[in-house]
N, C-alpha and C positions, 0 to 999 in steps of 0.2 A: 615673709616670716616675721617681720617686725610688727605686723598687726596681730598675729596669733602665734606667740612664742611656742605654744604647745604643738603647733603644726610642724615646726622645723624638724624635730626628731623623726616624725612620720615620713616627711618628704625625704629626709636623709636616708632612711632605711629603704624607701622605694627606689631611690637613685642607686643605692648599692645593689639592690636586686636587679635593677636594670643593667648595671655593669656586669653582673654575673651571667645574666641571660645573654648579653652581647658576647661575652667571652666564650661561652659554651657554643653559641651559634657560629662564631668566627672559626673555631677549630673545625667544625663539621663542614661549613660552607667552603672553606679553603680547599679541603680535600675533595669535595664534590666538584668544584670548579677545575681542580687539577685533573681529575678523571675525565671531565668534559673535554679539556684540551687534548688529553692523550687519545681519547676515542674519536676526536674530530679529524685528526691528521690522516688516519687510514682511509676513511670514507672519501675525503677530498682527494687523496692520492689515487684511490681506485677510480673515482669519477674522471679525473684527468687522464689516467691511463686508458680508460675505456673510450673517451672521446678521441684521443690520439690514435688508438688502434681500432677504430670503428670498422674500417673496411676489412681488416684481417679477421676481426671477430665475426663479421657476417660471412666471410668466406669459409671459415671453419665451423660455423654453426654453434658458436659459443655464447650467443646472446642470452639465453635463459640462465646459464651458469653465472655469467657476469651480473645479471639482474638479481639473482638470489644472493650472491655475495654482497652486492651493494645494499640490498635490503637488510641483511644481517648486520653490516657495519653501521648503517644508518640507525637501526633499532638500538644498537648499543649506545650510540651517541645521544639519541633522543631520550633514552632512559636517564642518562646523567643530566641532560638539560632539564628534563621534567622534574627530576629530584631537586635540582638547584632552584627551580621556580617554586616548588612546593616548600622548600626550606625558607625561602624568602617570605612566603605567606605565613609560615609558622612564626617567624620572627615578628611580622607585622601584627599578628593577633596578640602575641605576648606584649608587645609594646603598647598596643591600644588598650589592653587590659590594665597595664600599669598606669597609663595616663588617666584612665577612667577612675582607678582607685585614688590617685592623687587628687583628682577633681572632686571625687566623692568625699574624701577626708576634709578637704577645704570647705565644701558645702556644709558638711556636718558642723564644722567649727563656726561657720557663719551663722548657722541656725542656733547652736548652743550659746554663743556669745552675743546674740543680737541685742540684748539689753545693755551691754557694757561698751559696745563699739558701734560707731556710726555705720549705717547701711551702705553708704558710698564706699567706705573702706572694705566692706565685705564684697561688694561688687568688683572693686579693683583687685582684691585678692583672688577672686574666682577667675577674673580675666587673665591675671598674671600666671596663675597655676595652669590654666588651659593653654596659654602660649608656651609655658615652660614644658608642658607635656608634649606639645607638637614639636618644639625645637629639639628636645631630647630624643624623641622618636626619629626625627629626620636625621639628626647627627649620627645616631647609632646605625641607622639603615645605610646612610652614605658611607660611613666608615667601613661597615661590613662589606658593602659592594665593591669598594675600592680595593680592600684587602683581598677579596676573592678574585678580582680581575688581575691582580698583580701576579698571579700564578703564571701568566704568560711571560712576564718579565723574568721570573725565576727560570722558566724553561729556556728562554733565550740566553740568559746568563750561564746556565749549565752547558748549553751547546757551544758557547763561545769559549768557556774556560776549561771544561772537563773532557770534551770529546777530542780524541786524538786526531791529529792532522794526518792526511793521507800522505803516503810516501811520494817524494818527487820522482818524476819520470826521467 
């Protein structure tokens, strides 16, 4: 921005928009990941129970019933997992768009001010803005993924502190 002072406000606005997109995404993503964790437990528990009671299940002819229940539980979990993956792609598209806008604004400034500023400085500005876009995109993506995955820590903390202990025998 030292090369093109007019570019600084544009980049500042784009970084603010990037922050708003990240904040919006984080709220949604955290809830989806929480639902993913909640729906994962029943199907894993059902699978474990099925494997442990396989001989009884065959003896009473309940195989189809267990398979249908497992399919229903797995579908519920995969819906959350797929939604989480789609939301990650949604974020990636928005971040790529903002990075392209930053690069386009810089390229426009390089072309408009080519007579007053050396071409090498224009090339350096383009390289720095490209790298800034990549770094901002990566930072927002990693921050969002870490925050989404911390829902498992929230669940563990809830079970440690809030769930009542069983009565002693």
